The first five atom37 places (N, CA, C, CB, O) and aatype in JSON, in Angstrom:
{
  "aatype": [14, 18, 1, 15, 5, 7, 19, 7, 5, 0, 19, 19, 6, 0, 13, 6, 0, 6, 9, 1, 11, 3, 0, 7, 19, 1, 10, 9, 10, 0, 7, 19, 5, 19, 2, 2, 14, 11, 0, 12, 1, 13, 17, 5, 1, 12, 7, 18, 1, 9, 19, 15, 6, 14, 11, 10, 18, 14, 3, 5, 16, 16, 7, 19, 3, 10, 1, 11, 3, 9],
  "atom_mask": [
    [1, 1, 1, 1, 1],
    [1, 1, 1, 1, 1],
    [1, 1, 1, 1, 1],
    [1, 1, 1, 1, 1],
    [1, 1, 1, 1, 1],
    [1, 1, 1, 0, 1],
    [1, 1, 1, 1, 1],
    [1, 1, 1, 0, 1],
    [1, 1, 1, 1, 1],
    [1, 1, 1, 1, 1],
    [1, 1, 1, 1, 1],
    [1, 1, 1, 1, 1],
    [1, 1, 1, 1, 1],
    [1, 1, 1, 1, 1],
    [1, 1, 1, 1, 1],
    [1, 1, 1, 1, 1],
    [1, 1, 1, 1, 1],
    [1, 1, 1, 1, 1],
    [1, 1, 1, 1, 1],
    [1, 1, 1, 1, 1],
    [1, 1, 1, 1, 1],
    [1, 1, 1, 1, 1],
    [1, 1, 1, 1, 1],
    [1, 1, 1, 0, 1],
    [1, 1, 1, 1, 1],
    [1, 1, 1, 1, 1],
    [1, 1, 1, 1, 1],
    [1, 1, 1, 1, 1],
    [1, 1, 1, 1, 1],
    [1, 1, 1, 1, 1],
    [1, 1, 1, 0, 1],
    [1, 1, 1, 1, 1],
    [1, 1, 1, 1, 1],
    [1, 1, 1, 1, 1],
    [1, 1, 1, 1, 1],
    [1, 1, 1, 1, 1],
    [1, 1, 1, 1, 1],
    [1, 1, 1, 1, 1],
    [1, 1, 1, 1, 1],
    [1, 1, 1, 1, 1],
    [1, 1, 1, 1, 1],
    [1, 1, 1, 1, 1],
    [1, 1, 1, 1, 1],
    [1, 1, 1, 1, 1],
    [1, 1, 1, 1, 1],
    [1, 1, 1, 1, 1],
    [1, 1, 1, 0, 1],
    [1, 1, 1, 1, 1],
    [1, 1, 1, 1, 1],
    [1, 1, 1, 1, 1],
    [1, 1, 1, 1, 1],
    [1, 1, 1, 1, 1],
    [1, 1, 1, 1, 1],
    [1, 1, 1, 1, 1],
    [1, 1, 1, 1, 1],
    [1, 1, 1, 1, 1],
    [1, 1, 1, 1, 1],
    [1, 1, 1, 1, 1],
    [1, 1, 1, 1, 1],
    [1, 1, 1, 1, 1],
    [1, 1, 1, 1, 1],
    [1, 1, 1, 1, 1],
    [1, 1, 1, 0, 1],
    [1, 1, 1, 1, 1],
    [1, 1, 1, 1, 1],
    [1, 1, 1, 1, 1],
    [1, 1, 1, 1, 1],
    [1, 1, 1, 1, 1],
    [1, 1, 1, 1, 1],
    [1, 1, 1, 1, 1]
  ],
  "atom_positions": [
    [[77.4, 139.57, 95.98], [78.12, 138.29, 96.11], [77.3, 137.09, 95.63], [78.51, 138.08, 97.56], [77.85, 135.99, 95.49]],
    [[76.01, 137.27, 95.37], [75.17, 136.14, 94.95], [74.94, 136.08, 93.46], [73.86, 136.21, 95.65], [74.2, 135.22, 92.98]],
    [[75.57, 136.99, 92.71], [75.4, 136.95, 91.26], [76.06, 135.7, 90.68], [76.0, 138.2, 90.61], [77.06, 135.19, 91.19]],
    [[75.45, 135.23, 89.61], [75.96, 134.08, 88.84], [75.97, 132.79, 89.66], [77.36, 134.37, 88.35], [76.76, 131.89, 89.38]],
    [[75.1, 132.69, 90.66], [74.99, 131.46, 91.43], [73.63, 130.79, 91.24], [75.22, 131.75, 92.9], [73.35, 129.77, 91.88]],
    [[72.79, 131.34, 90.38], [71.51, 130.73, 90.08], [70.36, 131.14, 90.99], [0.0, 0.0, 0.0], [69.25, 130.64, 90.84]],
    [[70.62, 132.05, 91.93], [69.58, 132.46, 92.86], [68.46, 133.2, 92.13], [70.16, 133.36, 93.97], [67.28, 132.87, 92.3]],
    [[68.81, 134.18, 91.32], [67.8, 134.94, 90.58], [67.01, 134.05, 89.64], [0.0, 0.0, 0.0], [65.79, 134.17, 89.54]],
    [[67.69, 133.17, 88.96], [67.02, 132.25, 88.04], [66.03, 131.38, 88.8], [68.04, 131.37, 87.3], [64.91, 131.17, 88.33]],
    [[66.41, 130.87, 89.95], [65.51, 130.03, 90.75], [64.28, 130.81, 91.19], [66.25, 129.48, 91.97], [63.17, 130.28, 91.18]],
    [[64.47, 132.06, 91.59], [63.34, 132.89, 92.02], [62.39, 133.14, 90.85], [63.84, 134.23, 92.6], [61.17, 132.99, 91.0]],
    [[62.93, 133.5, 89.7], [62.08, 133.76, 88.54], [61.35, 132.48, 88.11], [62.92, 134.31, 87.36], [60.16, 132.53, 87.79]],
    [[62.03, 131.37, 88.11], [61.39, 130.11, 87.72], [60.26, 129.75, 88.7], [62.42, 128.97, 87.67], [59.21, 129.27, 88.27]],
    [[60.46, 129.97, 89.99], [59.42, 129.69, 90.98], [58.23, 130.63, 90.78], [59.98, 129.84, 92.41], [57.08, 130.2, 90.84]],
    [[58.52, 131.89, 90.53], [57.47, 132.88, 90.27], [56.66, 132.49, 89.04], [58.08, 134.28, 90.09], [55.43, 132.51, 89.06]],
    [[57.35, 132.13, 87.97], [56.66, 131.76, 86.74], [55.84, 130.48, 86.92], [57.68, 131.56, 85.61], [54.75, 130.37, 86.35]],
    [[56.33, 129.53, 87.69], [55.58, 128.3, 87.95], [54.27, 128.63, 88.67], [56.42, 127.31, 88.79], [53.23, 128.04, 88.37]],
    [[54.33, 129.55, 89.6], [53.13, 129.98, 90.32], [52.16, 130.67, 89.37], [53.5, 130.92, 91.48], [50.96, 130.41, 89.41]],
    [[52.67, 131.55, 88.52], [51.85, 132.28, 87.55], [51.16, 131.3, 86.59], [52.7, 133.28, 86.76], [49.99, 131.49, 86.25]],
    [[51.86, 130.29, 86.16], [51.3, 129.32, 85.2], [50.13, 128.53, 85.76], [52.39, 128.36, 84.75], [49.37, 127.93, 85.0]],
    [[49.96, 128.51, 87.07], [48.82, 127.8, 87.68], [47.5, 128.45, 87.3], [48.97, 127.78, 89.2], [46.45, 127.79, 87.34]],
    [[47.53, 129.71, 86.92], [46.32, 130.42, 86.49], [46.25, 130.31, 84.96], [46.33, 131.93, 86.96], [47.0, 130.99, 84.26]],
    [[45.37, 129.47, 84.47], [45.29, 129.22, 83.02], [44.9, 130.47, 82.23], [44.28, 128.13, 82.74], [45.1, 130.52, 81.02]],
    [[44.36, 131.47, 82.9], [43.97, 132.69, 82.2], [45.11, 133.64, 81.92], [0.0, 0.0, 0.0], [44.96, 134.58, 81.15]],
    [[46.25, 133.4, 82.54], [47.4, 134.28, 82.34], [48.18, 133.8, 81.12], [48.32, 134.32, 83.61], [48.57, 132.64, 81.04]],
    [[48.38, 134.7, 80.18], [49.06, 134.34, 78.94], [50.42, 135.02, 78.77], [48.2, 134.69, 77.77], [51.21, 134.6, 77.93]],
    [[50.68, 136.05, 79.57], [51.96, 136.74, 79.43], [52.35, 137.41, 80.75], [51.9, 137.79, 78.31], [51.51, 137.66, 81.61]],
    [[53.62, 137.69, 80.87], [54.17, 138.41, 82.01], [54.82, 139.67, 81.48], [55.19, 137.52, 82.83], [55.6, 139.62, 80.53]],
    [[54.51, 140.79, 82.09], [55.13, 142.06, 81.74], [56.04, 142.5, 82.88], [54.05, 143.14, 81.44], [55.72, 142.31, 84.05]],
    [[57.16, 143.07, 82.52], [58.12, 143.55, 83.51], [58.85, 144.75, 82.92], [59.13, 142.43, 83.94], [58.56, 145.16, 81.8]],
    [[59.77, 145.28, 83.66], [60.59, 146.38, 83.17], [61.98, 146.29, 83.76], [0.0, 0.0, 0.0], [62.19, 145.7, 84.82]],
    [[62.92, 146.86, 83.06], [64.3, 146.87, 83.54], [64.93, 148.2, 83.17], [65.13, 145.67, 82.94], [64.68, 148.75, 82.09]],
    [[65.76, 148.71, 84.06], [66.42, 149.98, 83.81], [67.5, 149.82, 82.74], [67.03, 150.54, 85.1], [68.23, 148.83, 82.72]],
    [[67.59, 150.79, 81.87], [68.55, 150.7, 80.78], [69.99, 150.85, 81.26], [68.25, 151.76, 79.75], [70.91, 150.43, 80.56]],
    [[70.19, 151.42, 82.43], [71.56, 151.59, 82.93], [72.04, 150.35, 83.69], [71.64, 152.82, 83.83], [73.03, 150.42, 84.41]],
    [[71.34, 149.24, 83.54], [71.71, 148.0, 84.21], [71.82, 146.87, 83.18], [70.68, 147.63, 85.32], [70.94, 146.01, 83.1]],
    [[72.9, 146.88, 82.38], [73.01, 145.9, 81.3], [73.05, 144.45, 81.79], [74.24, 146.18, 80.5], [72.6, 143.56, 81.07]],
    [[73.59, 144.2, 82.98], [73.61, 142.82, 83.49], [72.19, 142.34, 83.75], [74.45, 142.73, 84.79], [71.87, 141.19, 83.44]],
    [[71.36, 143.2, 84.3], [69.96, 142.82, 84.53], [69.25, 142.61, 83.21], [69.23, 143.89, 85.37], [68.45, 141.68, 83.07]],
    [[69.52, 143.45, 82.24], [68.89, 143.31, 80.93], [69.25, 141.96, 80.32], [69.31, 144.47, 80.0], [68.38, 141.27, 79.79]],
    [[70.51, 141.58, 80.37], [70.94, 140.28, 79.84], [70.29, 139.13, 80.6], [72.48, 140.15, 79.91], [69.87, 138.14, 80.01]],
    [[70.2, 139.27, 81.93], [69.57, 138.24, 82.75], [68.14, 137.99, 82.29], [69.58, 138.65, 84.23], [67.75, 136.84, 82.04]],
    [[67.35, 139.06, 82.18], [65.94, 138.89, 81.8], [65.81, 138.33, 80.4], [65.21, 140.22, 81.9], [64.91, 137.54, 80.13]],
    [[66.7, 138.72, 79.5], [66.64, 138.16, 78.15], [67.0, 136.68, 78.17], [67.59, 138.93, 77.21], [66.39, 135.89, 77.44]],
    [[67.97, 136.29, 78.98], [68.3, 134.86, 79.11], [67.12, 134.07, 79.67], [69.54, 134.68, 80.02], [66.95, 132.89, 79.37]],
    [[66.3, 134.72, 80.49], [65.13, 134.08, 81.08], [63.95, 134.03, 80.11], [64.73, 134.8, 82.34], [62.88, 133.54, 80.46]],
    [[64.14, 134.54, 78.89], [63.11, 134.44, 77.87], [62.26, 135.67, 77.68], [0.0, 0.0, 0.0], [61.29, 135.66, 76.92]],
    [[62.61, 136.75, 78.37], [61.85, 138.0, 78.23], [62.43, 138.78, 77.05], [61.9, 138.85, 79.54], [63.63, 138.75, 76.8]],
    [[61.55, 139.46, 76.34], [62.03, 140.26, 75.21], [61.63, 141.72, 75.42], [61.47, 139.73, 73.86], [60.61, 142.03, 76.04]],
    [[62.45, 142.58, 74.89], [62.2, 144.02, 74.99], [61.07, 144.39, 74.04], [63.49, 144.85, 74.67], [61.11, 144.04, 72.86]],
    [[60.06, 145.09, 74.56], [58.9, 145.44, 73.74], [58.63, 146.94, 73.69], [57.67, 144.72, 74.26], [57.57, 147.37, 73.25]],
    [[59.6, 147.75, 74.14], [59.41, 149.2, 74.08], [60.75, 149.88, 73.88], [58.73, 149.72, 75.37], [61.82, 149.31, 74.12]],
    [[60.67, 151.09, 73.43], [61.84, 151.95, 73.41], [62.1, 152.41, 74.85], [61.64, 153.17, 72.43], [61.2, 152.33, 75.69]],
    [[63.3, 152.89, 75.15], [63.53, 153.44, 76.5], [62.52, 154.54, 76.82], [64.97, 153.98, 76.62], [62.19, 155.37, 75.97]],
    [[62.04, 154.51, 78.06], [61.06, 155.52, 78.47], [61.25, 155.84, 79.95], [59.62, 155.03, 78.19], [61.85, 155.07, 80.7]],
    [[60.73, 156.98, 80.33], [60.84, 157.43, 81.71], [59.73, 156.77, 82.53], [60.74, 158.98, 81.8], [58.55, 156.92, 82.23]],
    [[60.13, 156.05, 83.57], [59.18, 155.4, 84.47], [58.74, 156.4, 85.54], [59.79, 154.14, 85.12], [59.38, 157.43, 85.74]],
    [[57.63, 156.08, 86.24], [57.13, 156.99, 87.28], [58.15, 157.31, 88.38], [55.9, 156.4, 87.9], [58.08, 158.36, 89.01]],
    [[59.1, 156.39, 88.62], [60.1, 156.65, 89.66], [61.28, 157.47, 89.13], [60.61, 155.33, 90.24], [62.31, 157.61, 89.8]],
    [[61.11, 158.01, 87.92], [62.1, 158.89, 87.27], [63.34, 158.15, 86.79], [62.52, 159.97, 88.23], [64.36, 158.79, 86.52]],
    [[63.29, 156.83, 86.67], [64.37, 156.07, 86.04], [63.97, 155.79, 84.6], [64.66, 154.75, 86.81], [62.8, 155.84, 84.24]],
    [[64.95, 155.51, 83.78], [64.7, 155.17, 82.38], [64.83, 153.67, 82.2], [65.67, 155.93, 81.44], [65.83, 153.07, 82.6]],
    [[63.83, 153.08, 81.6], [63.85, 151.65, 81.39], [63.14, 151.24, 80.13], [0.0, 0.0, 0.0], [62.62, 152.07, 79.38]],
    [[63.12, 149.95, 79.92], [62.39, 149.37, 78.8], [61.42, 148.34, 79.36], [63.35, 148.72, 77.75], [61.67, 147.73, 80.4]],
    [[60.31, 148.17, 78.67], [59.33, 147.16, 79.05], [59.74, 145.81, 78.48], [57.91, 147.56, 78.56], [60.29, 145.72, 77.38]],
    [[59.47, 144.77, 79.24], [59.79, 143.4, 78.85], [58.5, 142.58, 78.8], [60.81, 142.77, 79.84], [57.52, 142.89, 79.47]],
    [[58.53, 141.53, 78.0], [57.36, 140.66, 77.88], [57.83, 139.22, 77.71], [56.47, 141.1, 76.68], [58.81, 138.94, 77.03]],
    [[57.08, 138.32, 78.35], [57.31, 136.88, 78.15], [55.95, 136.23, 78.0], [58.12, 136.24, 79.33], [55.11, 136.32, 78.89]],
    [[55.74, 135.57, 76.87], [54.52, 134.8, 76.66], [54.66, 133.47, 77.37], [54.22, 134.6, 75.14], [55.7, 132.81, 77.3]],
    [[53.59, 133.07, 78.07], [53.67, 131.78, 78.8], [52.54, 130.86, 78.36], [53.6, 132.01, 80.34], [52.43, 129.74, 78.86]]
  ]
}
């Protein structure tokens, strides 16, 4: 019920603001499951780009790696 209300965006923006306080951090790495296209679109809208082919994660889900330079 909280989708498309800006909650996720606010959380990511707050997280990134905290990360940016460390001048030594130049990028953020994340991952998203390929069977969740809404999440994939969300992360891309937030400026993350896909940097890997689909791969099997340790939890046995298939996902892609994401990267955002900060």
